N, C-alpha and C positions, 0 to 999 in steps of 0.2 A: 457110644459116639458122642460127638460135638452136637450141641443145640444146632450152627450152623449148617452140618450135613441134611438135615430133617425140613431145612426152612426153606423159601423159595429161594435162587440166587441173590447171592449180595451182590448191593450196586456199588462200585468204585464213588469214593469222595475225591477223586480228580484221578486225570487222563493226561498223557501228552498228546500234544497236538502231532499231527502230521508230519510238521516241519520240524519239530521239536523232536520226534524221532528220527526224521533222516538226517537232521543233522548230527546228531549223535556218535560218539566215538565207538559205540555198541555198535549201531547198526552198519556203521561204516567198517568195521573188523568183519562182523556177517557177510557184508560183499565181497570183502576181500577172500575169504574162505572159499566160497561158492567160486573163485577163480581158481581155485586148488580141486573142483568137482564136486565139494560139499554143499550140501543144501540143507537150508534152517529156514523153514516155513515159522519158528515162534521161538522165544527163547527158551522155552523147554525144552526144545529139539536141540538147540545149540549147547543147553546144560548136561543132556544126556552123553551127548559125543563129548564132551570135556571132561567127565569122570569117567567114560567109559574108555576114550581113547587119551589118557590125560598125558602119557608123555607128548603124542602130537601137538595138544592143547598148549602145554607147556612152552613147547619146543617155538608156537606161533606165537604166545607172548612174548619170548626172547625178541621173537623178530618185530612184531607192532611194532612194539616201545624203543627199538635198537640199542640194547642191550650194548653198552661200552664195556668190552674185557679184550685182553692180550689174547685169551685163546677163550673158545668154547668146547672143541673136543666132538667125538662123533656121539657118544654114548649120554642118552638125558637122561636113563633111570636106570639104577643098578639095586638088583635084590629087590624087583618088585611085590615080593610076596612077602616080607618080612617088614613086620609095622610093631615096634620100631624095628629100623635096620636099614630100609632103604635108603639108596642116596642118589640124589638128583644131579646132573650134569658133574660124575668125578671128575672129567678131565677140565675143567673149564679153570679160569683165572681172570679175577676180577677186583674190582677196587669197589667200595659202595660209595665214599664219597666223590669218584671222579664221576659217576652216574648224577650224582644229583647236581655238581657242579658242570655239566657239560654246554650251561651257559654261561657267555661272560661279555655280557651287554649291558647297556645301559637301562634297560629294562628295569623297573624297582620290584628287588626280590623280597625283602620284608620290611612292613612297617611293625614298629613297638608302640603299643597304648596303653599306659599306666593308668591308675583308677584316679590320680591326681589330676591327669590333663594333659602329663608328659607325651612328647611324639618324637619317635627317631625313625628313620627310613633310610636304605640301602639299597643300591643297583646290584644284579649281578655280577659287576665287575667289582665293585668294592667287596661284596662279600667273597670271592674269590682269594683277594688280596688281602683281607684280613684272616683268610684261614690259613693261606701260606706263612704270612708274620707270625701265628699261633702254631703250625704246624712244624714251622724251624725251630722255634725256642723249643718246643717238647722233644724235638730230636736232639737238640743238643743238651736234653736233660737227661737224654739216655732212653728215651721212650722207643721201644721198637715193636716189631708185629709181634701180637699176644699181650702185648704189656698190657694193665687196665690203667682206666684214666677215671676219675669219677667227680660227678659234679653235684654241689649242693647248690642249686640256683633256680632262679625264676624264671617265668617264661619269657624272656628277655632274648638280643639279639646274641649276646656272647654267646648262651647257651647254646645255638646252633652253630657258632662259628667252633667251638671248643670241641663239641662232635665232632664237626666235621673234619676239623684238624686231626683227630684220635686217632679217626678211620681211615683217615688218608694214609698215613702210616702203618694201616694194619693192624692197628693197636684194638683196644674194645673200650667200648662207653658203658658208660653208666650211671643214670643221675636219678638223685630224689630232691622234693622239692623244700625251702627253708623251712617249713614248718613242721618238719617231723625232731621228735624230740632227741636227747644226744642218745638213748640207746637205742632206740628206733634206728638212727643211722648207722650208729655202731655195728647193730645186730644185722644191717646189709652190706657196708663196704667191710666192714671186718672181716667176711669170710672171704670177700675178691682180692684184697691185700694192693689197694691201688698204689701207684708208683707216684700218681702226682693228683693233688685235690683240688676242683678251681671250684671256689664260692666267690659270694659277696659279703659286703660289710653288713649290709642289712635289707630290709624291706619294708614293702608297704602295705598293710592291710586292713580295712575298713575304716581308714580314717588316720592307722595309728603308724608309727615309725619303729618297727621293732628292729634292735639294735642285736648283733649273731657273735657278737666279741665272745662274748661267755661260752656259748655252745661251741664255738668253732675251737676255741683254747681246749676246752674239754674232749671234743674230737679227736684231736688231733693225737692228742696223747696218748689213745685208746687205739691209733691206726699205726702201728711201728713199721710198717713196711712205706710212709709216706718220703718222699725225697724231695719233695717242692710241695707248697702250699702258695695260691695263686687267689688274688682277692680283687673282683673286680668293682670298681668303685657305681655303685646303683643307687644310694641313698643322696650320694654327697655328705654324710656325715662322718666325722671324725671315728675312727677304732681302736680299739687295743688288741688286734688278734697278735697271736705272737710268731714269730719264727714264718712270716711270710713274705710274699712279693706282689705288690701292686703288677695288675695285667698289664698296664703300660709299662713298666720296666723289665717285665719278665717276656713279653713278646719281641720276637726280630723285629725291628722296623724296617730292615733292608730288603726284607726277605720278597721276590715278589712270583717265583713259580713254584710250584709244589712238585715233587715227585711222587706220584700214586703208587704204592706197592701193592703189587698185583699177589692175592692171597686167594686158596681154593673157596670154591662156590660155598662148602660146608664149614669153614673156617669160623669164628665166632666174632658176630657183630657188638650187640648189645648184650647185657645182662641184665636180666628184669627181676623182680622180686613179688613174690605172691604178696598177698595183704597182712600175713604173717600174725594172724588173731589166735590162730591155735596152736603158736609156737614160733621158734626162728622163722622167719621167712626163707622160703627155697628162694635160690637161685637161680631163675631159669634162662638158659643162654641161648640165644638164637643166633643162626648162621648168616652170612651176607648175603648170600644169593637167593634165598628162601624169603628174606626180609625185604629186597628189591624186588623179585618179581611179582610176590604177593601184593605188593605195594601199588607197583606200577598197572598192577591188573584192576585193584579197588580204586582207586583213584582215577584212572583212564576209563575203564569200560563201566563200572559200579557208580561212580560218583559224575564222570562225565566231566573231568577236571581239565580245563584247556588252557593253552598260555595263555590267553586274556582274561583268565579268572581270578577270583580275588578269593582265598579260602581262608576262613575264621574258625577254630575248635577252641573252645573256653576249657582249658584244661593245666595241671601244673606238670612240671616236671619229672614227677613221681608218679605220673598214671601213661598208662601204654598208647592215649592218646595222641601226647604228644610228639612220639617216635613216630605216630602213624602221620602225624599233621604234616615233619617238618620231610617228609617224603615227597611232598609237593613240589617240591623246588626240582624233583627231577622233570616233572613235565613242564617246569618255565612259568608255573603261574606265581600270583605274586600271593604271598604269605601274610595276613595279619597276627601279630600277639598279643594278647591281652596278660597282665599280670595284675590279681586284686582283689580285691571282693567285686563279684556281678551286680552287685545290689550296692554299690557304692559310687557316689553318693546319692542315688534314686534307683528304684526299682528297675527304669528301664534303660541301665547305663549301657548294654552292653546292644540294646534296639538301637541307640544311637548311632553306635560305631558303624551298623550296616548303612546306614545313609551316609556318616560323615566318610568313610573310608571307600564306600561302592563295593561292599560285600556282597557277594553271588552266592558263594557256600557258607551257610552260618552253622555249624556246630555246638553244641550242647549237650547239658543231661537232662534225662525226662524229669528231673526235681525241678530246675532252672525251669523249665516250661510249665510244670506246677506250680511253683511258687508265685509266676509270673500272674497267671490265672486266678491264684488266690487273693493276690494284690490289686486285681482289677485291671492290671494293665490291659490297654485294646491297642497295640501297634498300627491298626489296619487305621484307625480312628488321627492318631498322632501323629504318625511317621510316613514318609512317601512310600519305602522299600522298594521302589524300580529294579535295583539291581539285584535284588533276592530270586535266584530262582531253584535253590534246593534249600530245605533244612534237615541238619542231622542228628539224631540223640542218639543217646547211649548214656551206660554207666547203671542203669536198671531198667525195669521194663514199663515201654511208656504205655499206659492207660488206654483206653479208646475214647477216653473224655477229652485228653490232650489232644488226638486227632480233630476232635470238635474245635477244639479252641484255637488251633492251629488254624483251619480253614474258615472258621467263624470271624475270628479275633485278631490274626494276624497277617495271612493272605490267602485268599483265595486260591491262587495260580501258581502253584509251589509245589514242587516234589516232595513229599515228609518222606523221608526216609528213617524209621528206627533200624539201627544196625547193631548186631551182638555177636561179641567173639569171647575176646578177652586176651590180657598178659599171657596166657599158657601160647598164643599162637600170634602173638601182634598185630592182629587183624581181625577178620570176622568171617564166622561160617554162616551167617545171613545178613543180608543189607539190603541195600538201593538198588535201582534201577531206571536208568531214563526212559526205556522204551517199554514199561509196564505201569499199568494202573496202581493206587493204592489204595487200601481196603483197611475198613477201619478196623484200627488195633493189632495188624498184620504188620508185619517184615516182610518186604516186596518178594524176596528171591532168595535161596542158596547160593553162595556164591561159585560163582563159576570154579572148574577143576577140583571141588571137594565134595566126594562121594558123602552128606550129609543124610542121615535118617533119622528117624526114630525106632527106638527098640522099645517092646514091653519087657515084664521082670524076665520073661524066659528068652531073651535074646534073638525076639523075632520082630521083625520092621513092621511096622504098622503105619498107617494114614487115619487123617480126621479123629484120633484118639491122643490123649497126652502119654506120654512115656518120656524115657533117657535119650536126650541127642548126643548122637554118635556121627564121628566120620569112619566110612569104611576101607579105606585105602590110604595110600601113603601121599602126602600132600606138602610142596617144596616149603611151608614155614614151620612146618613142625617144629620144635626146640629141637634142638640138635644134643640136648641133655641138660641135667642138672650140673651146677658147680660143686667140684667135691662128692661127686657121686661114681667114683669109679666102675664101678660094676653096673654102673645102671637100674640098681635094684629101686632105688626112690623114685625116677623116674617111671618105670615100669608100675609101679605101686599108683603113681597119682593117676595114669591113663589107661592102662591098659589091662587091670587087674578084676577088673568086673566082666568084660567080654574079652573072651581071647584074639588077637592081632583086629581089634579095634579101639579105636579113640573113643572113649567115654568122658563125655565133656564138661559133665557135672549139672548141666541146665534140664530142666522139666519142660517139655515143649511139645508142639502139635505141628504137623504140616496138615495144611487147609488144603480145602478143596479148591481154590483157587492157586495153589502149588506156593502159596505164602508159608510163612511160619509164624506162629504164638508162643512166646516165650510167658512158661506161666511160674517162674523162681528159680532159685539154685536147687537142685536134688537136695542136697543136704538141708534145707531148710524147708522140704517137703514137711506140710503135717499130715497127721496119720490118726484121726479121730475113729475110733469105729473099725479101723482097718479101712479106710476110703482115704486116699493120695490127695489130698487139696495144694496147689499152688499158694504161696503165698500173695504171691501177686494179683489171683483172683478175689482173697480177700481188701487188701490197699484200696485197688478202684471203685469199690466200693463205699467205703469207709470214706474216703478223700471225695466223695460225693457230699457227704456233709458241711456245709457250707462253716459249722463252728470247729472243724477237726481240719489242720493244716499240715500234720504226717501222723502217720504210725507206725506199728509191727509189730508182727504176731509171730509167737513161738509157742512149741507144742509142750504141754507140762506133762509128767506121768503122776498120772491120777489114777487109783483103786484099779491098779492092775490093766489101765488104759492111759490114752493119751488124750488129754482136753486143750481147747485150743485158748491159749489167754493173747488178749490184745491189749496194748498198750497205744494211749492218743496222747499227743499234744495239741495243745487247744489253742486257739487264738487268744490273746490277751485280754485276760480279765473274766477269760469263758473257764467256770469249772463243770467238771462230771458229775450229773445230778439222774436222779431216776430217768427224767423226762428226757433227758439227753442221750442217755444210756438205751431207753426203748428205742429210740431214733435211729439210731446207730444201728440195732440189732434189727429193726424192722429193713430197714433198708439196705442191709445184707441179706437177707431172708426172702426178700421180693425181687431181689437181682441176680442173687446165685440158689443156693441151698440154701436147708434148715442145716444140711450137715457144716455148711460154710460161718453158720451163728457162731460166737465166742462163747465158751462158758462163764468165760471171767474178762469186762472190760475196767480197765483202770489208767486214770490219769497220770502224766509224768511230764517233768518239765521239760525234758529235751531228751533225743535218741542217740545211743552211741553210734558213731559211724567212724568208716576209716579215712586216711589222709585225701583220699582219692574219693571222698565223697559218698560210698555205699555203707548205705544201714548194715548192721551186720547182726543178723540173728540169732548166728550163732553163738557170741559173746551174750547177749541176755540170756539165751536159754540156760546157759552154764549158769550166771549168776543166780537165775531160779532157781536151780537145781543143786545150789550151795557150792559151787564148783568154782576151783581157781581158772579164771580168765589168764592163761596163759603168758600173754604178749599186749599189755596195755599200750606199749608205745606204738603199737599199729593202729591205735585210735587217736585222731584228730581231737576226741573230747574225752578222754577216759573217764575225766570225772562225772560222767552223763549217768553210767554203771552204779552209782550209787542210787539213783532214783526207783531199781529194781531189786535190789537189794535188802533180804529180811522184811519183804510186805506181808504182812498178816494177814493178807486180802485171799494171800495164796496158800494156804495152808486150810481154810474153809471149805 
């Protein structure tokens, strides 16, 4: 049992006011359902109904958010007992872009901010017109329903226009950020054979201008499917990209209307990619309707996003949070986009945006908040933050100490929602809730309509104990499959091989006494010294309390017929790991966790390998220290960091 289960009831760090609850769409949704004879005295009651009567729930979501479709059909769920294999709204016909472009007025839709201070802004009317111009051009290029269009792009306005134009035609969008290496891009786009590639001539990062000419020339030579290469002007610098058209020359400037191609609910919308650190990335195909319904639910109910809100998420176009962010257009909100280093020219650069753009919902990574705290940034003292009502974090586990930091040093009256899901479902299994309290170290709730549970090794549901996070019933945003996986075997192996007819997500987690969720790390990174399972996040949260430590990574090393825990630490500049610091780290872990959590070996490294989306990769480090080959270093943003872990004499002792 968890320690929390045996102690006094946990006090919340934040609770919504009665006014905030009553103004939330979640509350109003519950009241609307009561008009149909249902009764909910709590979120838990609503959640239970949403998973036990899931067809009725998802039908209610369709109605609540007025999904635009040429046809809905009478059947909500076909083959409900199959997982995978169940099919949602099999008779429906709709278009994703049409739902995101339902507003065509003079309200601001997008604001772009760059790290050098650039600012661009367009209205919903302008967004529709620019999408029409690109859609017409793609159509003239021969792009039709089911074709793939790829973007190697920064997080800018043109990226959203290109995605909307592609999906308005019923074609399939896939994107990577421009910091991917040549092989990393080819490993992804080469599998899906795009007809058109849209990119930029360069981008800015950490004060540098990076030219993409050589990279794009090398990539297009390895993509024989390309019929057109379009280059948007982003840096204003000359380039030498071959066989390309400029954005302005490519678009149809005379086009003013979009003919939205109606597609089936389960036709492909996005192709997204696994991190690829253990081999060629899996191409995960997400459907039109499932993505739309899930994002409407998450934005509208769980995030409480309204038309008057300004939604920001620090993300690149190679991370699923970009796909999640852009769906905010369906609710008519303003989206603020940022591209560049979050710490350029100063650590509080993104915090400045909150005040400058009046951001109401600020999304970032757990590591960003940790880095802010390490940099001694205290926005509560230096910024107004009047507009800010919610902070969202994901990418890695948000430790309890970061909850303390937010409420102590950023803002006291803010809904801090740690959210967790992934590329696999292009959304969240557990996330925020405007009508619930925030408890230290916990995700507020499981997402409506997703029958999430925790299983032990025997496949039994458990509470207040650590185990495997699963989903026990079909849900609309399950992938429709993997690309080039005709018999579905790779898809089945990825999620359904552990428990029959149950989605196993690969997270090591717990459902708490407060009905929240704690994530302890990835199941495949769980440590197992002496047969005791330990989530890596349990160690990280203790280690990073130590002032000298900037970040850490823990892996299991096979040792004398067992496994021992090895901890690598990246320290503040000028600090060296000595016997005293090693003792401090071990004592901190022992005092706040258990003796089992204390690493057998602690070593210093200059850098820690991470994927392009910013996640540290325990698997790659584990492979290196065991002398194994890391199959796909192109999936890493800093593959050179692996050298700090290779052939360490200390690991042979």
